[in-house]
C-alpha positions in Angstrom: 137.3 170.5 79.3 141.0 169.5 79.8 141.1 165.7 79.0 144.7 164.5 79.5 146.4 161.2 78.4 143.2 159.6 77.2 144.6 158.6 73.9 142.0 157.2 71.5 139.8 155.8 74.3 137.1 157.1 76.6 136.1 156.6 80.3 134.6 153.3 81.1 131.5 154.5 83.0 128.1 153.8 81.4 128.3 150.2 80.5 127.6 146.9 82.3 130.7 145.7 84.1 132.2 149.3 83.9 135.4 149.7 85.9 136.7 153.3 86.3 140.1 152.2 87.7 141.0 149.8 84.9 143.4 151.3 82.4 142.0 150.4 79.0 143.8 148.4 76.3 147.6 148.5 76.0 150.0 146.1 74.3 149.0 143.0 76.3 146.6 144.3 79.0 142.8 144.9 79.0 142.2 144.6 75.2 138.5 144.0 75.3 137.1 147.1 76.9 134.2 149.0 75.3 135.9 152.3 75.7 138.2 151.5 72.7 135.7 151.8 69.9 134.5 154.3 67.3 134.2 157.3 67.5 137.7 158.1 68.6 137.8 161.7 67.5 136.0 164.9 68.4 135.5 165.5 64.6 132.8 163.8 62.6 134.1 161.0 60.4 133.1 157.6 59.0 134.3 154.3 60.3 135.5 152.6 57.1 135.1 149.2 58.7 131.5 149.6 59.6 130.2 152.5 57.6 129.1 154.2 60.9 129.3 158.0 61.0 129.8 159.7 64.3 131.9 162.0 66.5 132.5 162.6 70.2 131.3 166.2 69.8 128.0 166.3 67.9 125.8 169.0 69.6 127.4 172.3 68.6 125.0 174.4 70.7 126.1 172.7 73.9 129.4 171.1 73.2 132.2 172.2 75.6 135.4 173.9 74.7 138.1 171.2 74.7 141.9 171.3 75.2 143.0 167.6 74.7 146.5 166.7 75.6 148.4 163.4 75.2 152.0 162.5 75.9 154.1 160.5 73.4 153.3 157.4 75.5 149.6 157.6 74.4 150.6 157.2 70.7 152.4 154.0 71.6 150.1 152.6 74.3 146.7 154.2 73.9 146.4 154.7 70.1 146.3 158.5 70.3 146.7 158.9 66.6 143.0 157.9 66.3 142.1 161.3 67.9 143.6 163.2 65.0 143.1 160.9 62.1 140.2 159.1 60.5 140.0 155.3 60.7 142.1 154.9 57.6 145.0 156.9 59.1 144.5 160.2 57.3 144.6 163.7 59.0 141.2 164.7 60.4 140.7 168.4 61.1 139.2 169.1 64.5 136.3 171.4 65.3 137.0 175.1 66.0 136.1 174.4 69.7 138.9 171.8 70.1 142.6 172.0 70.5 144.8 168.9 70.6 148.4 169.0 71.8 151.0 166.2 71.8 153.5 166.7 74.5 156.4 165.4 72.5 158.8 162.8 73.8 157.1 162.7 77.2 155.6 159.8 79.1 152.1 159.2 80.5 152.9 160.3 84.0 155.4 163.1 84.5 156.1 163.6 88.2 156.3 167.3 89.2 158.7 166.2 91.9 162.4 166.3 91.1 163.7 162.8 91.0 166.6 160.9 89.4 165.7 158.6 86.6 165.2 154.9 87.5 164.9 151.6 85.7 162.2 149.9 87.7 161.2 146.8 85.6 162.3 148.5 82.4 165.4 147.9 80.2 165.9 151.7 79.8 165.9 154.5 82.3 162.4 155.9 82.7 161.4 159.1 80.9 162.0 162.2 83.0 160.7 165.0 80.7 159.1 167.7 82.7 155.6 168.7 81.4 153.9 170.1 84.5 154.2 173.7 83.2 152.0 172.8 80.2 149.1 172.1 82.6 149.3 175.6 84.0 149.5 177.2 80.6 146.5 175.2 79.3 144.4 176.0 82.3 145.0 179.7 81.8 144.3 179.3 78.0 141.0 177.5 78.7 140.0 180.2 81.2 140.6 183.0 78.6 138.8 181.0 75.9 135.7 180.4 78.0 135.7 183.8 79.7 136.8 186.2 77.0 136.5 184.2 73.8 140.3 184.3 73.2 141.2 181.1 71.4 144.3 179.1 72.5 147.3 178.5 70.2 146.5 176.3 67.3 146.7 172.5 67.8 150.2 171.1 67.8 150.5 167.4 67.0 152.3 165.2 64.5 150.5 165.0 61.2 150.4 162.8 58.1 150.6 165.9 56.0 154.1 166.9 57.1 155.4 163.4 57.6 155.6 163.6 61.4 152.9 160.9 62.0 154.0 157.6 60.5 153.6 153.8 60.5 155.9 152.1 62.9 158.0 150.6 60.0 158.8 154.2 58.9 159.6 155.2 62.5 161.9 152.3 63.0 163.8 153.0 59.8 164.5 156.5 61.0 165.4 155.8 64.6 169.1 156.1 65.4 171.1 152.9 65.9 171.9 153.5 69.6 174.2 150.8 70.9 172.5 148.3 73.2 169.0 149.8 72.7 166.3 147.4 71.4 163.2 148.8 69.7 159.5 147.9 70.3 157.6 145.7 67.9 155.1 148.4 67.5 152.3 150.4 69.2 149.3 148.7 70.8 147.1 147.3 68.1 143.3 147.8 68.0 141.1 145.1 66.4 137.5 145.9 65.7 135.3 144.5 68.5 131.6 143.6 68.4 130.0 144.1 71.8 126.5 143.1 70.6 123.4 144.9 69.4 122.7 146.7 72.7 126.1 148.3 73.3 124.8 151.8 72.9 122.2 151.1 75.7 125.1 150.2 78.0 124.6 146.4 77.6 127.6 144.5 76.4 128.2 140.9 75.4 131.3 139.6 77.2 133.7 138.7 75.9 133.2 140.7 72.7 133.6 139.1 69.3 136.9 140.0 67.7 136.3 140.7 64.0 138.9 138.8 62.0 141.3 140.8 59.9 139.8 144.1 60.8 142.1 146.5 62.6 142.4 150.3 62.9 145.8 151.8 61.7 147.8 153.1 64.7 150.5 155.7 63.9 153.3 157.1 66.0 155.3 160.3 66.1 158.3 160.4 63.8 161.7 161.1 65.4 164.6 163.4 64.7 168.2 162.4 64.3 168.3 161.8 68.1 165.1 159.8 68.1 163.1 162.5 69.9 159.7 163.3 68.6 159.9 166.0 65.8 156.4 167.4 66.2 154.2 168.5 69.0 154.8 170.7 72.0 158.5 170.1 72.7 159.4 170.8 76.4 162.7 172.7 77.0 164.3 169.3 77.9 163.4 168.0 74.5 164.3 171.1 72.5 167.7 171.1 74.2 168.2 167.4 74.9 170.6 165.5 77.1 169.3 162.3 75.8 166.8 160.5 73.7 163.3 160.7 75.3 160.6 158.4 73.9 157.1 157.4 74.8 157.9 153.6 75.0 160.1 151.4 77.2 160.8 147.7 77.1 160.7 145.2 80.0 164.0 143.8 81.2 164.7 140.4 79.6 163.9 138.4 82.7 160.5 140.2 83.1 159.1 139.8 79.6 161.6 140.2 76.9 160.4 142.5 74.0 157.2 143.6 75.7 156.6 147.2 76.4 156.2 148.5 80.0 152.7 150.0 80.2 152.4 153.7 79.6 156.1 154.2 80.4 158.7 156.0 78.3 162.5 155.9 78.1 165.4 158.3 78.7 168.5 157.1 76.9 171.4 159.4 77.9 173.6 161.0 75.2 177.3 160.1 75.1 179.0 162.9 77.1 182.1 163.4 75.0 183.2 163.0 71.4 185.6 160.3 72.6 182.8 158.3 74.2 180.6 158.7 71.1 183.4 157.4 68.8 184.3 154.6 71.2 180.8 153.3 71.5 179.6 153.9 68.0 176.7 156.1 69.1 175.4 158.1 66.1 174.1 160.9 68.3 176.2 164.0 68.9 177.6 164.1 72.4 176.7 166.5 75.2 179.8 168.5 74.8 179.5 168.7 71.1 176.2 170.4 71.6 176.9 172.5 74.6 180.5 173.4 75.3 179.7 174.1 79.0 177.0 173.7 81.6 176.2 177.4 81.1 175.7 176.9 77.4 173.2 174.1 78.2 171.3 176.4 80.6 171.2 179.1 77.9 169.7 176.6 75.4 167.0 175.6 78.0 166.2 179.3 78.5 165.9 179.9 74.8 163.6 176.9 74.4 161.4 178.0 77.3 161.1 181.6 76.1 160.1 180.3 72.6 157.2 178.3 74.2 156.2 181.5 76.1 156.1 183.4 72.8 153.9 180.7 71.3 151.5 180.8 74.3 152.3 177.3 75.3 154.1 178.0 78.6 153.8 180.7 81.2 156.5 183.3 81.7 156.7 182.4 85.4 157.8 178.9 84.4 160.9 180.0 82.5 163.0 180.5 85.6 161.8 177.1 86.9 163.0 175.4 83.8 166.3 177.3 84.0 166.8 176.3 87.6 166.2 172.6 86.7 168.9 172.9 84.1 171.6 173.9 86.5 174.6 171.6 86.8 173.8 169.8 83.6 170.2 169.1 84.6 171.3 166.6 87.2 168.0 166.7 88.9 166.5 164.7 86.1 169.5 163.2 84.3 172.6 161.1 84.8 175.2 163.4 83.4 178.6 163.1 85.2 180.4 166.0 83.5 182.0 168.6 85.8 179.9 171.7 86.4 181.2 175.2 85.5 182.3 177.2 88.5 179.7 179.8 87.7 176.8 177.3 87.5 
């Protein structure tokens, strides 16, 4: 199985009033759906709020092989931390038949088409991190696993153990003070909901009862000095950045000030020169302080792509695609206005 961008929820299929096309709970939308309830993880654990013990995978003889992938947006909008932690927010090791990868600093939907970043209804440009190549690598990895018993690379996600999966207060304290950029209040919350005694038979009481003062802890990926996710599978664009790429975006003030845009991330361009950085007070190193030329940027993208190939997380055939996309300061997915080197 290759479940993608599910976060901590499931498919809404086998309950009364089920609706496959409704995207389950986010910050303000569709909170009371039965898909957002324990168990959240493939691994067995105990719900500390109810005492229930359960897991998504509980029949080892017939359980499928699973490669579960989430973008950074799922940690902010779809409570993806619950896939890899117990209900008290502590690391939860997954079964040997499961791999979980966080596609760092990417958003829920990453178009494979080359397109300039746009604002839409958001305050920031929308996230343009390219992740299509990870699908291809994961499909090959799952085929080898199922056919030849060759396990995929180890899971790669943020964790509590190494400080890369954190409460939002800790994330906010570490995020760079980028001029003009407002921060979200926090990830989508998850209260404990009671759908009645027959919920496991597919019969739900609507609306469910919201249990007062009982919530599950939702954690988010910690950022580096640029604000990009430190842990997870970092695409070449993230490893050699031209901006800060995050899994959240905020609505424009006239369209819901302070609220997040559902399952949408942000691209916040870096200052292009040291002078611009100093003039604006941006704490992030400028583009030219990182890469003295467009060719140097292309070289950094190549190195990042080749490292992913060595780790088994990207196919060798996709290296040249990443390099081609980086030409001319990656203008196909960025807003850089620097002149291009004659050779590139």
